[in-house]
C-alpha positions as CSV (number, residue, x, y, z in Angstrom):
1,X,0.0,0.5,0.0
2,X,2.5,2.3,1.5
3,X,4.6,1.2,-2.2
4,X,1.1,2.6,-4.1
5,X,0.6,5.6,-2.8
6,X,4.9,6.9,-3.9
7,X,4.0,5.6,-6.5
8,X,0.6,7.8,-6.9
9,X,2.2,11.0,-5.8
10,X,4.7,11.0,-8.1
11,X,2.6,11.0,-11.2
12,X,0.8,13.7,-9.0
13,X,3.9,15.4,-9.2
14,X,4.3,14.8,-12.8
15,X,1.0,15.5,-14.1
16,X,0.9,18.8,-12.1
17,X,4.2,19.7,-13.4
18,X,3.0,19.1,-16.9
19,X,-0.2,21.9,-16.4
20,X,2.4,24.2,-14.7
21,X,1.3,23.8,-11.9
22,X,3.3,22.6,-10.2
23,X,6.5,24.7,-10.3
24,X,9.8,23.6,-8.7
25,X,11.4,20.7,-9.3
26,X,15.3,20.5,-7.2
27,X,17.3,19.4,-10.5
28,X,14.5,21.4,-13.3
29,X,13.3,24.5,-12.4
30,X,10.6,26.1,-14.3
31,X,11.6,29.4,-15.9
32,X,8.5,31.6,-16.4
33,X,9.1,34.0,-20.1
34,X,7.7,37.2,-21.3
35,X,7.8,37.4,-25.2
36,X,6.6,41.3,-26.1
37,X,4.9,41.0,-29.7
38,X,5.4,44.7,-30.4
39,X,3.8,43.7,-34.3
40,X,2.0,41.1,-33.8
41,X,3.9,38.7,-35.7
42,X,4.9,36.5,-33.6
43,X,4.8,33.0,-34.9
44,X,2.5,30.3,-32.5
45,X,6.2,28.1,-33.6
46,X,8.7,30.1,-31.1
47,X,8.3,27.3,-28.2
48,X,8.8,25.1,-30.8
49,X,11.9,26.9,-32.1
50,X,13.3,27.8,-28.3
51,X,12.8,23.5,-28.0
52,X,14.5,22.9,-31.4
53,X,18.1,25.2,-31.0
54,X,18.6,25.2,-27.1
55,X,19.7,21.8,-25.9
56,X,19.1,22.0,-22.8
57,X,15.6,23.0,-22.7
58,X,13.5,19.5,-22.0
59,X,10.4,21.2,-22.9
60,X,8.0,24.5,-23.5
61,X,4.1,25.1,-22.7
62,X,2.7,28.0,-24.2
63,X,0.9,29.8,-21.1
64,X,-1.3,32.1,-23.7
65,X,-1.0,35.8,-24.7
66,X,-2.3,38.6,-23.0
67,X,-2.0,41.9,-25.0
68,X,1.1,42.1,-26.7
69,X,2.1,39.2,-24.8
70,X,3.0,35.6,-24.7
71,X,3.7,33.4,-22.1
72,X,6.0,30.6,-22.1
73,X,7.0,28.9,-19.2
74,X,10.1,26.8,-19.9
75,X,12.1,23.2,-18.4
76,X,15.5,24.4,-18.3
77,X,19.0,22.8,-17.0
78,X,20.7,26.3,-15.8
79,X,20.0,29.2,-14.2
80,X,17.3,32.2,-15.9
81,X,20.5,34.4,-16.7
82,X,21.6,31.1,-18.3
83,X,18.5,30.4,-20.5
84,X,18.5,34.1,-21.8
85,X,21.6,34.0,-22.5
86,X,20.9,30.7,-25.1
87,X,18.2,32.6,-26.8
88,X,19.9,35.3,-27.4
89,X,22.8,34.0,-29.3
90,X,20.6,31.4,-31.2
91,X,17.8,33.7,-31.9
92,X,19.5,34.0,-35.9
93,X,19.2,29.9,-36.0
94,X,15.1,31.1,-34.5
95,X,14.4,33.7,-37.2
96,X,13.4,36.0,-34.6
97,X,15.3,39.6,-33.4
98,X,15.6,39.0,-30.0
99,X,15.6,41.9,-27.1
100,X,15.9,40.7,-23.6
101,X,14.1,43.2,-21.3
102,X,15.0,41.9,-18.0
103,X,15.2,38.7,-16.3
104,X,15.0,37.3,-12.4
105,X,15.8,33.9,-11.1
106,X,12.7,32.7,-12.1
107,X,11.3,35.4,-15.7
108,X,12.9,36.3,-18.6
109,X,11.0,39.8,-20.4
110,X,12.3,40.0,-23.9
111,X,11.0,41.5,-27.5
112,X,10.9,38.9,-30.1
113,X,9.7,40.3,-33.7
114,X,10.6,37.7,-37.2
115,X,13.3,38.7,-39.4
């Protein structure tokens, strides 16, 4: 019975994390990336481009649009600073011009436009 309970809790944690409700996992922090799209050009494939071009990203969850900002939750092996540097370095490969506006421990804010 205890083994079933442990498996059950682990499955619940995995499901909550997949839905973006459980935001922390010690070895794989989740970082919120707020993308400002002033020109309305941000493709829905932005999250696919992140996963494709940045090696340490495990998953990208699209959390919707509010005004001119898109919100993504990124499961990344590293810090938000490292992710910001990676996004900036890979912007050209992704087909975007990206300006990093700022970041803290859990959030990166950037402007993106199609090249």
